[in-house]
N, C-alpha and C positions, 0 to 999 in steps of 0.2 A: 375397383373402387375404395375400398380399405386402404387398400398395399399404395395407390398411389397418391395418396391422404399421408399416410405417414412416411412416406417417401419425399412431398412436397414438405410437410412438417420440418422432419429433418434438415430438410436442405436450407431453410431459414436459419435454424439452428446453428449448425457449424458448414462455414461456407467451403466451397472444393480447393483444396490445396495440389498443389500440383509434386510429385513424386520429390524434385528439386528444394520445394518449401520445409516441403516433411524432413528431407535429409538435413538440410540446413538449419530449423527447428531441435533435429535430435542431437546435432553438434554442439549448435548452445548447450541443451540441455545438461550434457555428458563434463562442459566446461566449467558449468555452477556446482561448485562443492555440495554435494548429498548435504542434505541438510538434518537430518536423521547425527549426523556427527558433530553439526555444526550448528545448533538449534541459534543462528544469528535469523533476528525475524528481519532483516535488508536481504538476507540471502533466500530465504522462504519467500518473497514480493514479488523479487526477482525469476526466480524459476517458478511461480504461478504464471507471472507475467509473459515468463517464454512459451509457456504450456500451451495461452491463449492468443499466440503470434502477436506478443505485443513488444517495443522493445524495451530493453532494460533502463531502470532509472538510475541518477546517480546519487551516491550516497551525500551528502553534505551534512558535517560537524558542525555546524551551525545549525538546521535545523534538527540537529540532533540534539544539540543544548536546546532548544528552543521545546524541545517534548518532554527532554527530560525535566525541564524547569513545569511544565503544564503537571506532567505525573505528580511532581514532591507535591503543588497542587491541590492535585487529589487527594492525598495522604493525610494534607494538614485539615482536611475536609471529612474526616475519617471516610474516606474512601467513597463518597459523593459521587460521582460522576461527572465532569464538567465538562458535555458538548463541543464547546466555544474554547477559543482561546480567548484570556482575559486580555485589560486593553496591553499590559506590560508587554504579554508575547505577544499579540500582535502587531505590538511598537518596535517589536524587534526583527519582525518578521518582515514587514515593511521597510524598517533599514537596511536589512540583507537584501532586498529585492526589488523595493519600490512601492508606491503607493497602489498601482496598478494591478499586484499580482495575484495571480492567481490559485486559491490553492482551500485543501479539503483534508478534516482532518476525521483519523477512526478512532476511536477512544475506549475502551473494555476492559475487563478485569478477567482471569479465570484463576485454572489453578498450575497453567504452565504457557507460556509464549505459543506451543505450538497448536495446544486448546484453542487459546483465544484467537488464534490466523484461524485454524481449521472453522471457527466459529465467521469469522468477518468473510470468508471467502463463500460462505450459507447464508448471506445476507445480501439483501439486492442491494443497498447504498453502500455498505463497507464495501462489498467485492467492487461496486461502479468505481470507485475513490481507485482501489488495487488495482484493476484495469485500465482505468481511462489514458485512452494513447495521446491526450493535449501532456497530460504531469511529466515530466523529464527531471526530475529530483525530489528524493523523500531526505526526511529525519525521522528514527523512532527512539523512544525512551520509555523504557522499560524500569520496573521496579518493585521487587518483593516487601508486602506489610510485613509486623510483626507477627499476625496468622497465617502466614505462609501464602498467600495471595498474592498474585503478578497483578499490576496496572500496566497497560501500556499506552500510548499513544503512537499515532503514526500521522508526519504528516506527508501530505503531500502537493508537489509545485509547480507549478507552469512557470520556467523563468524568464525572466525577460527578454532574454536573446530567440526565443522561440515564440514568446508572446508577440512580439515587434514583425517578426515576419509571414506571423498570418493574417494580418493586415492590409 
């Protein structure tokens, strides 16, 4: 009985994948640069999305700039984490994507980008933002303060094209 329950529990956690799906995923993972040598948060995000059978996100320079501005605001406020965009950054986001765009942000700090990303992948809300199948664009901004602490902001967006195709 216990074995049957564990099998049922595992099947709910991990969907069955065909050998073809596993092969495709493996090929995609091999095509992504090794993030140990490449410490780009964009690469880490797409690597984790691929591991969880999600499409890769497109990097947006405009979203990178908004994320960088948000991180700089955090630094100006002595490292106090601001979990939401201010009016200026929200306005830039809406100019870029329109008023009805859907977005989410992850903001935190830590000793390195790798450690912050690992922390994001362990926390429910942050992990959900990274793995959300509705999002198709991302931007990341990071900066190291005078004490050596890294501050990071990740912005995930559902583009206008994708939002209108779901209606």
